[in-house]
C-alpha positions as CSV (number, residue, x, y, z in Angstrom):
1,M,2.6,-36.0,-15.8
2,K,3.9,-33.1,-17.8
3,L,1.3,-30.2,-18.0
4,L,1.8,-27.2,-20.3
5,F,-0.5,-24.3,-19.5
6,C,-1.2,-21.8,-22.3
7,N,-2.1,-18.6,-20.5
8,N,-3.5,-15.6,-22.5
9,H,-1.9,-13.1,-20.1
10,F,0.7,-10.7,-21.5
11,A,3.7,-11.0,-19.2
12,R,5.3,-7.6,-18.4
13,D,8.4,-7.4,-16.2
14,A,8.1,-11.2,-16.0
15,V,11.4,-11.8,-14.2
16,R,10.4,-9.7,-11.2
17,E,9.6,-12.0,-8.3
18,K,6.0,-10.8,-7.8
19,A,5.1,-10.0,-11.4
20,S,1.7,-11.2,-12.4
21,M,1.6,-14.4,-14.5
22,G,-2.1,-14.3,-15.2
23,G,-5.4,-14.1,-13.5
24,A,-5.7,-15.1,-9.9
25,W,-7.8,-18.2,-10.8
26,I,-5.2,-19.7,-13.0
27,Q,-2.3,-18.8,-10.7
28,N,-4.1,-20.4,-7.8
29,L,-4.7,-23.6,-9.8
30,I,-1.1,-23.8,-11.1
31,G,0.3,-23.1,-7.6
32,E,-1.8,-25.9,-6.1
33,L,-0.9,-28.4,-8.9
34,S,2.8,-27.7,-8.6
35,L,2.7,-29.0,-5.0
36,I,1.7,-32.5,-6.3
37,H,5.0,-34.3,-6.8
38,Y,4.1,-36.2,-10.0
39,Y,3.2,-33.1,-11.9
40,E,5.8,-31.2,-14.0
41,I,4.2,-27.7,-14.6
42,S,5.2,-25.4,-17.4
43,V,3.5,-22.2,-18.5
44,V,3.6,-20.3,-21.8
45,L,2.7,-16.7,-22.1
46,R,3.0,-13.8,-24.5
47,G,5.6,-11.1,-24.0
48,D,7.9,-8.6,-25.7
49,K,10.8,-10.9,-26.1
50,Y,11.7,-14.6,-25.7
51,S,12.8,-15.6,-22.2
52,T,12.6,-18.6,-19.8
53,F,12.8,-18.8,-16.0
54,E,11.7,-20.9,-13.1
55,R,9.7,-19.9,-10.1
56,N,8.4,-22.1,-7.3
57,N,9.1,-25.3,-9.4
58,I,7.2,-24.0,-12.4
59,K,8.9,-23.4,-15.7
60,Y,7.8,-20.2,-17.6
61,Y,8.3,-19.5,-21.3
62,I,7.7,-16.0,-22.5
63,L,7.2,-15.8,-26.3
64,P,7.5,-12.6,-28.3
65,V,4.3,-11.4,-30.0
66,S,4.1,-10.5,-33.6
67,W,4.8,-6.8,-34.3
68,F,1.6,-6.4,-36.3
69,N,-0.6,-8.6,-34.0
70,K,-0.1,-8.6,-30.2
71,E,-2.4,-11.6,-29.9
72,A,-0.2,-13.9,-32.1
73,V,3.2,-15.6,-31.7
74,A,5.4,-16.9,-34.5
75,H,5.0,-20.6,-35.0
76,K,8.7,-21.3,-34.6
77,Y,8.4,-20.2,-30.9
78,L,5.3,-22.3,-30.4
79,R,7.0,-25.4,-31.9
80,K,10.1,-24.7,-29.8
81,V,8.1,-24.8,-26.5
82,L,6.2,-27.9,-27.5
83,T,9.4,-29.7,-28.3
84,L,11.1,-28.6,-25.1
85,V,8.2,-29.5,-22.8
86,N,6.7,-32.4,-24.8
87,P,3.5,-32.2,-22.7
88,D,1.3,-35.1,-21.8
89,I,-1.5,-32.5,-21.8
90,L,-1.7,-29.0,-23.1
91,H,-4.1,-27.0,-20.9
92,I,-5.4,-23.9,-22.9
93,E,-6.8,-21.3,-20.5
94,G,-9.2,-19.2,-22.6
95,T,-10.1,-19.2,-26.3
96,E,-9.7,-15.5,-26.9
97,M,-6.2,-15.2,-28.3
98,A,-4.7,-16.4,-31.7
99,F,-1.6,-17.9,-30.1
100,A,-3.7,-20.3,-28.0
101,S,-5.5,-21.5,-31.2
102,D,-2.2,-21.9,-33.1
103,L,-0.5,-23.7,-30.2
104,F,-3.5,-26.1,-30.1
105,S,-3.2,-26.8,-33.9
106,L,0.5,-27.5,-33.6
107,N,0.2,-29.8,-30.6
108,K,0.3,-33.5,-31.5
109,G,-0.8,-34.6,-28.1
110,K,-3.9,-34.2,-26.0
111,S,-5.4,-30.8,-25.2
112,I,-7.9,-29.5,-22.7
113,I,-9.6,-26.2,-23.5
114,S,-10.8,-24.2,-20.5
115,I,-13.5,-21.7,-21.3
116,Q,-13.3,-18.2,-19.8
117,G,-15.3,-15.7,-21.9
118,L,-16.3,-16.7,-25.4
119,I,-15.8,-14.3,-28.3
120,E,-18.5,-16.2,-30.1
121,G,-20.9,-15.6,-27.2
122,I,-20.1,-12.0,-26.3
123,S,-19.4,-10.5,-29.7
124,D,-23.1,-9.4,-30.2
125,Y,-22.9,-7.4,-26.9
126,E,-19.5,-5.8,-27.5
127,T,-20.9,-2.5,-28.6
128,A,-23.7,-2.8,-26.0
129,G,-26.4,-1.4,-28.3
130,L,-24.7,2.1,-28.1
131,S,-26.2,3.6,-31.3
132,L,-23.9,6.0,-33.1
133,S,-26.7,8.2,-34.4
134,A,-28.6,8.3,-31.1
135,N,-25.5,9.2,-29.1
136,L,-24.4,11.9,-31.5
137,R,-27.7,13.7,-30.7
138,F,-27.5,13.0,-27.0
139,N,-23.8,13.7,-26.3
140,S,-21.4,15.5,-28.6
141,L,-19.1,15.1,-31.6
142,R,-16.4,13.7,-29.3
143,G,-18.9,11.2,-27.8
144,F,-19.7,10.1,-31.3
145,M,-16.0,9.7,-32.1
146,I,-15.6,7.5,-29.0
147,L,-18.4,5.2,-30.1
148,C,-16.9,5.0,-33.6
149,I,-13.7,3.6,-32.0
150,V,-15.8,1.1,-30.0
151,H,-17.5,-0.1,-33.2
152,L,-14.2,-0.2,-35.2
153,N,-12.5,-2.2,-32.4
154,F,-15.3,-4.7,-32.7
155,Q,-15.0,-5.0,-36.5
156,F,-11.3,-5.4,-36.6
157,R,-10.3,-7.0,-33.3
158,F,-13.2,-9.1,-32.3
159,K,-13.9,-10.6,-35.7
160,R,-10.2,-11.5,-36.1
161,R,-10.3,-13.3,-32.7
162,L,-13.5,-15.1,-33.5
163,K,-12.0,-16.9,-36.5
164,K,-9.3,-18.4,-34.3
165,E,-11.6,-19.2,-31.5
166,L,-13.9,-21.2,-33.8
167,V,-11.0,-23.5,-34.5
168,L,-10.7,-24.4,-30.8
169,L,-14.5,-24.8,-30.4
170,S,-15.0,-27.0,-33.4
171,E,-11.8,-29.1,-33.3
172,G,-11.3,-29.5,-29.5
173,K,-12.3,-32.8,-27.8
174,Y,-12.0,-32.0,-24.1
175,F,-13.4,-28.8,-22.5
176,L,-13.5,-27.3,-19.0
177,G,-16.5,-25.1,-18.2
178,R,-18.5,-23.7,-15.3
179,T,-22.0,-22.7,-16.5
180,L,-24.9,-23.9,-18.6
181,W,-24.2,-20.9,-20.9
182,D,-20.6,-21.9,-21.8
183,M,-21.7,-25.6,-22.2
184,A,-24.5,-24.5,-24.6
185,H,-22.1,-22.5,-26.8
186,V,-19.4,-25.3,-26.8
187,K,-22.0,-28.0,-27.6
188,A,-23.6,-25.9,-30.3
189,H,-20.3,-26.1,-32.3
190,N,-19.1,-29.5,-31.0
191,P,-21.9,-31.7,-29.8
192,S,-19.6,-34.8,-29.5
193,C,-17.0,-33.1,-27.3
194,I,-16.4,-34.2,-23.7
195,Y,-17.3,-31.4,-21.2
196,F,-16.0,-31.3,-17.6
197,D,-17.6,-29.0,-15.0
198,C,-14.9,-27.3,-13.0
199,P,-15.4,-24.1,-10.8
200,R,-12.6,-21.6,-10.1
201,I,-10.3,-21.7,-7.2
202,I,-11.0,-18.5,-5.2
203,S,-8.1,-16.7,-3.5
204,K,-7.8,-17.3,0.3
205,E,-8.2,-13.6,1.1
206,F,-12.0,-13.9,0.3
207,Y,-12.4,-16.7,2.9
208,N,-10.8,-14.8,5.7
209,K,-13.5,-12.0,5.9
210,K,-17.2,-11.9,6.0
211,W,-19.6,-9.1,5.1
212,T,-22.0,-8.0,7.9
213,L,-24.3,-5.1,8.4
214,N,-22.0,-3.9,11.2
215,T,-19.2,-3.1,8.7
216,I,-21.2,-0.5,6.7
217,R,-22.1,3.1,7.6
218,K,-25.8,3.6,8.4
219,D,-26.0,7.1,6.9
220,V,-24.3,6.4,3.5
221,Y,-25.4,4.0,0.8
222,S,-22.6,2.6,-1.3
223,V,-22.9,0.3,-4.3
224,F,-19.7,-1.4,-5.5
225,I,-19.0,-2.5,-9.1
226,G,-16.0,-4.4,-10.4
227,N,-14.4,-4.1,-13.9
228,C,-16.4,-1.9,-16.2
229,S,-13.8,-0.9,-18.9
230,T,-15.8,-2.1,-21.9
231,P,-19.3,-1.5,-23.1
232,R,-20.5,-5.1,-22.5
233,K,-19.8,-4.6,-18.8
234,G,-22.8,-2.3,-18.7
235,L,-21.6,0.7,-16.7
236,H,-23.8,3.0,-18.8
237,V,-26.8,0.9,-17.6
238,A,-25.7,1.2,-14.0
239,I,-25.4,5.0,-14.3
240,K,-29.0,5.2,-15.6
241,A,-30.1,3.1,-12.6
242,L,-28.1,5.5,-10.3
243,E,-30.0,8.4,-11.8
244,V,-33.3,6.8,-10.8
245,L,-32.0,5.8,-7.3
246,M,-31.0,9.4,-6.5
247,K,-34.6,10.4,-6.4
248,S,-34.9,8.4,-3.2
249,Y,-31.3,8.2,-2.1
250,P,-29.7,11.5,-3.0
251,K,-26.4,10.6,-1.2
252,I,-26.0,7.2,-2.8
253,T,-22.5,6.5,-4.2
254,L,-21.5,4.2,-7.0
255,R,-17.9,3.0,-6.4
256,I,-16.2,1.5,-9.4
257,A,-13.0,-0.6,-9.4
258,G,-10.4,0.7,-11.8
259,H,-9.0,3.9,-13.2
260,A,-11.1,7.0,-13.6
261,P,-11.4,8.4,-17.1
262,K,-8.4,10.6,-17.9
263,K,-8.8,14.2,-18.9
264,N,-6.4,13.9,-21.8
265,G,-8.6,13.7,-24.8
266,N,-8.7,9.9,-24.9
267,I,-11.3,8.2,-27.0
268,R,-12.3,5.1,-25.1
269,Y,-15.5,3.7,-23.6
270,L,-14.7,5.2,-20.1
271,D,-14.3,8.6,-21.7
272,F,-17.8,8.2,-23.1
273,I,-18.8,7.3,-19.6
274,N,-17.2,10.5,-18.4
275,I,-19.3,12.5,-20.8
276,M,-22.4,10.7,-19.6
277,I,-21.6,11.4,-15.9
278,N,-21.1,15.1,-16.7
279,K,-24.2,15.4,-18.7
280,K,-26.3,13.8,-16.0
281,K,-24.5,15.8,-13.2
282,L,-23.6,12.7,-11.3
283,K,-19.9,13.6,-10.6
284,N,-20.5,13.7,-6.8
285,N,-22.1,10.3,-6.7
286,I,-19.6,8.2,-8.7
287,E,-16.1,7.3,-7.5
288,F,-13.4,5.3,-9.2
289,T,-11.2,3.4,-6.7
290,G,-8.2,3.0,-8.9
291,P,-6.7,-0.5,-9.5
292,L,-7.4,-2.9,-6.6
293,D,-5.4,-6.0,-5.5
294,K,-7.1,-8.8,-3.7
295,I,-7.0,-7.1,-0.3
296,G,-8.3,-3.9,-1.8
297,M,-11.2,-5.8,-3.3
298,V,-12.0,-7.4,0.0
299,Q,-12.1,-4.0,1.7
300,E,-14.4,-2.6,-0.9
301,F,-16.8,-5.5,-0.6
302,E,-16.8,-5.1,3.2
303,R,-17.7,-1.4,3.1
304,C,-20.4,-1.5,0.5
305,N,-24.2,-2.0,1.0
306,L,-24.3,-4.3,-2.0
307,Y,-22.4,-5.5,-5.1
308,L,-23.9,-4.7,-8.5
309,L,-23.0,-6.7,-11.6
310,P,-24.5,-4.8,-14.5
311,S,-22.8,-6.8,-17.3
312,L,-24.8,-7.3,-20.5
313,I,-23.1,-10.7,-20.9
314,E,-20.8,-12.8,-18.7
315,N,-19.8,-16.4,-18.3
316,S,-18.6,-16.9,-14.7
317,P,-17.3,-13.6,-13.4
318,N,-14.7,-14.0,-10.6
319,T,-15.9,-10.9,-8.8
320,L,-19.4,-12.4,-8.4
321,A,-17.9,-15.6,-6.9
322,E,-15.7,-13.4,-4.6
323,A,-18.7,-11.3,-3.5
324,M,-20.7,-14.5,-2.8
325,T,-17.9,-16.0,-0.8
326,L,-17.8,-12.9,1.4
327,G,-21.6,-13.0,1.8
328,V,-22.1,-9.6,0.2
329,P,-25.7,-8.8,-0.9
330,I,-25.9,-8.9,-4.7
331,V,-27.9,-7.4,-7.5
332,A,-26.9,-8.8,-11.0
333,A,-28.0,-8.8,-14.6
334,S,-29.5,-12.2,-15.5
335,A,-27.0,-12.7,-18.4
336,G,-25.0,-15.5,-19.8
337,G,-23.8,-17.9,-17.1
338,I,-24.8,-15.7,-14.1
339,P,-28.0,-17.7,-13.4
340,S,-25.9,-20.8,-13.1
341,M,-24.1,-19.1,-10.2
342,I,-26.8,-17.3,-8.4
343,G,-30.6,-17.9,-8.1
344,D,-33.0,-15.0,-8.3
345,E,-34.6,-14.3,-4.9
346,Q,-32.5,-17.1,-3.4
347,E,-28.9,-15.9,-3.2
348,G,-29.4,-12.5,-4.8
349,L,-31.7,-10.3,-6.9
350,L,-31.6,-10.5,-10.7
351,Y,-32.9,-8.3,-13.5
352,R,-33.0,-8.3,-17.3
353,P,-29.8,-6.8,-18.8
354,E,-30.3,-3.1,-20.0
355,D,-33.5,-2.8,-17.8
356,Y,-32.0,0.0,-15.6
357,Q,-35.4,0.7,-14.0
358,M,-35.6,-2.9,-12.7
359,A,-31.9,-2.7,-11.6
360,A,-32.8,0.4,-9.6
361,L,-35.8,-1.3,-8.0
362,Q,-33.7,-4.4,-7.0
363,I,-31.0,-2.2,-5.5
364,S,-33.7,-0.2,-3.6
365,R,-35.2,-3.4,-2.2
366,L,-31.9,-4.4,-0.6
367,L,-31.2,-0.9,0.7
368,K,-34.7,-0.7,2.3
369,D,-34.8,-4.2,3.7
370,Q,-31.6,-5.1,5.7
371,N,-33.0,-8.4,6.7
372,L,-33.5,-9.4,3.1
373,A,-30.0,-8.2,2.2
374,S,-28.5,-10.2,5.1
375,K,-30.5,-13.3,4.3
376,L,-29.5,-13.3,0.6
377,G,-25.9,-12.6,1.5
378,K,-25.7,-15.6,3.8
379,A,-27.4,-17.9,1.3
380,A,-24.9,-16.7,-1.4
381,Q,-22.0,-17.4,0.9
382,M,-23.2,-20.9,1.7
383,R,-23.5,-21.7,-2.0
384,A,-20.2,-20.2,-2.9
385,V,-18.2,-21.9,-0.1
386,K,-19.7,-25.3,-1.3
387,R,-19.1,-24.6,-5.0
388,H,-15.6,-23.1,-4.6
389,N,-14.2,-25.7,-2.2
390,N,-10.6,-25.5,-3.2
391,S,-9.6,-29.0,-2.2
392,K,-12.5,-30.5,-4.1
393,I,-11.7,-28.4,-7.1
394,L,-8.1,-29.6,-7.1
395,D,-9.2,-33.2,-6.7
396,N,-11.7,-32.7,-9.6
397,M,-8.8,-31.3,-11.8
398,V,-6.6,-34.2,-11.0
399,T,-9.3,-36.7,-11.9
400,T,-10.0,-34.7,-15.1
401,Y,-6.4,-34.9,-16.2
402,D,-6.2,-38.6,-15.5
403,T,-9.4,-39.2,-17.5
404,V,-8.1,-37.3,-20.5
405,L,-4.7,-39.0,-20.4
406,N,-6.2,-42.4,-20.2
407,D,-9.0,-41.9,-22.7
């Protein structure tokens, strides 16, 4: 069977042996499928120029993006790849980019559309309720300018993406998803589609370690957050919760994965966050880790008291699955697909998105009650290990491909 994966990743330095070819979840799946002798795997990605190469029995096609739209690829290159590969199944990983929608429209064979985030579902949360007028009064002219950029990005970038995504949602027949939230949004546009439930394959690094109370310091409270580079990730809500928590835990630290805001006059969301941190005098209680690889993420999970997921909207965040697999105590916003992954008071503690007071209370409960934290962490680990059993996921995907091919 010939499978062509359409990956939304932008390939930089693609010929380098260890260059990233997309998110860990899709690389893990492709790697496992390539070991099955009757699959011929090809992957198409965006890049700066056309190139092809082979790595570990997988054929890669890098297609140049349009100079005026980095999310689109000229149709002549899309047709070329479809002709060269002639796939039995086109597997589209994510609906967010124009080139995925265009490739789907040009493909004459069968396609499976795997849901990651959904522009249609997250667009209402992209500006995260950050009012321009209110923040002009609270922050500064520069803070106001930053939020203007956030709003303009939504108007010009997200709305352009949404039009292409709706083609996939309305015209696709086969969909892969993981949560009731993504099923609801797909079925709302396409009630007659065929929906397959398929969890993500988690990297092996997260199975080799386990969070325990013995791995954390007793005199320091540390809360770890994953990606928070956009407003919908809710870092501004987490900072408000931190301000509340400091009344009881003055030495508490919020550790955030990723780059710290740069002091070079940028006008991005994280620079708005920097203004917020300085205004609230929280500089000594917030640390940015810098970019983290899988081992770095494991180390951060091991050293924290709990993992906080403050996103205003998510589908099935990998960091949540990774934290659960390690048995880390979790506080998360009850948003999007998160309740499909973790039960409130069962595997973690949930709160309503934007309710920073409740977020602070839930965090405080885990800091005060180590038995509760340990109990919830163990329950989360049991659920995650069962849900993200890699061999079962692989068998499920093989069955799905056979079902689609024979339909």
